N, C-alpha and C positions, 0 to 999 in steps of 0.2 A: 504493499500498500504504500501508496505518494504520503507523505505528512507530513503540514505545518506543525512547529513549536513556536508558541512566542515565549519569549523566554526561557530558553531552552539552555542560554549560559549559564542560569542561576543552581541556584541549592539542589533544587531538589526535579528541574526541569532538565540539567545537564544527568543527572541517573537517571532519569524516562530517556532519554536519546541514547546514551551509552546502552540502555539493555532495546531501546529499538534497533538498535544497528546489532545486536548479536541476533538480532530478531530475522533482521534479516529484509527491513522495511526500508523506504526509501526517504531519508528523513531530510527537510530545509531547518535549518533554527535563526527564526527573525527575534532579532536580542539587541536594543541599544548597548547595551554593554556600559550603563551605567550604575548597574549593582552585579551584574553577573561576570564573568571571566572567558575571555578568548579561549584561554586555557581549558576550560573544562568542557569545552565542546571538542569530543574524541572522536564522533560519527556523521554521517552525513556533509550538509552545507551548510556555510554558518554567513549570514547576509545580515550585516547592521545595518539598522534601520530601527527607526520608532515606532510604536503604536499609533500616534496623531497622523504620523506621514503616512494618509491614506491612499493617495497616489502611489505611495513605493508598493506600499502593501498590496494591492492591487493590480500592479504588475508581478509582483512576486507569485500572488495564487494562482495567476495565469498562466507565466514561463512556467512554473514548477506543476504545472499541471494537479494543485492540490489534490486530494479525494478527502484528509481529512485533517483537522485540525485538534491541539491538544494548548489549551490556552493557558499559560502557565503568565506570563506579563500582565506584573503588578506592583504595588509600592505594597507593603508587609510590617510597617513598624505601628503598633497600635497605641505609641506614648503619641510619634510624629502624628499620628490619624487624628488626633484629637489637638494639637497645637496647628494643624496645617492642614485641614480637612478640604481643602479646597484642593488641594493637591490630588486628594485621595480619589473624590469627586471625578476631576477630571478624567485623571488615566484607569481607575480601577471600574470606571462605569461609565464615561464620558466615550474613551477610546477603544473600551471594550464594543460598548454598542458598535460602532465605524467597523469592527473588525465583525462583526458578527452582519452587519448590512452586509458586508462586503461578503460575505461567504452564502448570502442570502443568492445574491446576485450571481454567484460563481457553481449555484446551484451543488453547492457540496451539504453534504447529506450527514455526517458524523460530529459531532464535536463533544468534547470531555474539557470540564471547564473544571482548575483548581479551585476548590471553594474550601473552606475552613471552617473548623467548629463554634470560631466568634460569632459566626450567626445567630448560635443561639442567646449568646448572654449566659446570665446567670442561669443554670438549671434549676429545672422544679425538683426532679429525680435523676439519680445518679446509678448503672451507666448511662448512657444520653443515648435514647434510641433516636430515629428520624424521623417520629409523631411529635418529640419536644419541640414546644412551641420555639421558633425564630424569633427573638426579643435584644439585638444586638447592644451590645452598652457600650462601642463606641464606631467612629464614625468606618474605622478598618472593616471590621465585621456588615456596619448598615452598607457598605457598598459592594462587599461581596455577595448582600442579600439581595441587593437591590439587581444584581447584574443577575442572581438565579433567577425571578420572579419575570425577566425580561427575555431570560433564553427559554421557560416555560411557556411564556405566549410566542415568542417565533416557535417554537415548536409546534405549540397549536398549528396555527395560523399557515406558516410555511413548510413545514413537514421532514426539517428538520432534525433527526435524534439524535439528542443531548443527555449528559451525565454529568450530574455535578456532586464529587467525592470532596466531602467534609472531612477534614483529617486531621486529626491531631498534634501531639508535640513531633515536628519530623526530626530522624533523630542518626548520628554514623555519616558512614561511608560506604563508599564501596570497596565488597571485601578483595578487589587484588592495591588497594591503596591507590589506585590512580586517581581518583577523583573524592572531594571531600567538603568541608563546610567552612566559607571562608566568606564573613560579609562585616563590610565598615559603614557605621560600626553594628560594633559583634551585641548581643541582645538575648542569644539563647543560652540558657543554664549551663549546659556538658560543654560547649569548646569554653567558655566563661573560665567553668570550674576546671577545662585541662589545660587553659592558660595559666591558671595560676601553679598545679605542676609540672609548666617547664619554666617557671620563673618567670614570665611575660609579667606579672600582676600582682600586687603583693597579698590579697585575696580576695574571696568570693563575696559578693553582700547579700542577705538573705532578707528579703523582707517580708518582716513576718513573722511571729513565734508561737501567735494566739490563736492560731485555725482549729476549729472541731475537725481536727485531724488526730491519729496517736500520738504524732511526735511534736505537733503543732504549728509542722510549715504544710504549706500548698501541695497536692495531691497531684500529678499529670500523667496522661498515657504517653507513653515515647515510644513509636514506632520507627522504624529502620527503614530509612529514604528506599536502600531497594525494594523494599515490600510495597510501599508507594509507589515505587516506577512499576514496579508489576501490578497494579491494581490500575491503574492509568492503561495501560495497553489493553488487560483483560479488558477495562469498559469499550474499548474501541470495538470490539466483537460483540457488545450487547446492546448496541444502541438499540431501540426502539423508534420506527419513522414515526414524526408527530408526536413525541412525548418526551419531556424533560424527567428522569428517576436520578435520585440522591441517595448517595452510599455515606454513610461513616467508613472513617478508616483507620483503627487503634488493634492493638492486641485484646484491648478489655480488660487490662490489668494495671493499677496507678502505682508509681511510686513517689515519694515525698519528696521535697529538696534535700531533708538530711541524709537519706535513703540513695538518694546519685552522690552528694557528697562522699560519702563511707562507701560507698564503691566503687568511687574512683579513686578514692587512697588506695584500694583494693589491686585495681589495675595499674594506676603505676607508680606505688611500690613510695609512693611521695604524701606529706602531709601537706593537706591541702588547709590551710587559715580560712578561717571564717568570721567574719563581721556583720552581727545581727541587726536590722533595723526593723522599723515600723511598716505597717503594710504600705502597699500603695494600694489605693483607690481601682478599683473597679477587677481586682483578681479574686477570681473565686476559690473557695475553698478546695474545690475537688472537680476535674474534668475528666471523665473517664467512658471512650467509648463502648456503646454495644454496638459489634460490627457483625453482627447474625444475619443481619439482610445482605450484606456484601457475598458472604462466608455463603449463606444458601442459594445466593440467585444469580452471585457471576462465579461461583468456585473459586475465590480468594482464599488463601492461605499461607498468613505470615510466616517467613523462614524464621525470623528473629522472636522470639517469646518472653524471651526476658534482657532483663536490662543489663547483664554486667556484657555479653556478647554483644551487644550492640554499641557498650563502650569501648569498649576492645576496637571494634574497626573503627573509630571518632581518634581513640589514643595513636593507632598504627599512623594514619592522617597525619595525625597532627604533629605527630614528633619527626616525619619525614617533610613535612611541610608546614617547620615552625614560622614562619610568615606567610601561609597560604600559598596562593597563587604566584606568590612573589617570590619564592623559591623556582621557578619551575623555567 
């Protein structure tokens, strides 16, 4: 299949591109490299372009004879979305709608969308199923939900088969160590903890110790990035014309912040200094996926079902790439 991957030079996108290449698909990556990395694209063709450049995007869809789209390109910093919502509505929603219009124009009928559990906001039940009310508590989640709604309407009206994957905490690195996680700024817990282990930062700051959890710190569902990539490829084969389907993607097990830190100490053999601070506004105590739907309907099953092996792949990447793709 000839597939366009927007944001394919980013963290999750690049792992999906790698797997698509391994599976024999013809991949075109469309990325402006504002947050992605040229070195992360290990398969297919990279075209540097912005989602806002509709004419360029239109040309790429036509010239590459694209049959399916996997859409990752988005801004994804929750805090920034609160202080700069215009950026998020413009890129995550307006530019994505421009892509969707071109998909319709070129009669592309397969569309997989990188959504997020942030569309649920603070859940009423944990684990979180797809029937949970979607009530985002920040502009990032709101823009993702807005596009999901548009995608549902477009699918019904124009016959597009689409799937939104709402995933939890993407983690880890490629098993062969070729690509991994490199953000600037870095905000994800696991790479921040590993930077402490590498001596690149003095301590990890933990926000809140008084949550209603066993050790008082937040609990999250960490899913390996390769398992996420596999979910996107499965989704391509299970779209239903004229319908948007939505699936949670997580391992269904939660780990507290303190557990992540202790496990990282075991994996790295290093003492990780911790600084405890007050809660951050908008951080739910517990986010764990109920992923039975994607397991039953798409046949998805994660290879990584425990925290330690996920951390081990991340540690292998960070040890060999202490400056991220700057080492490449």
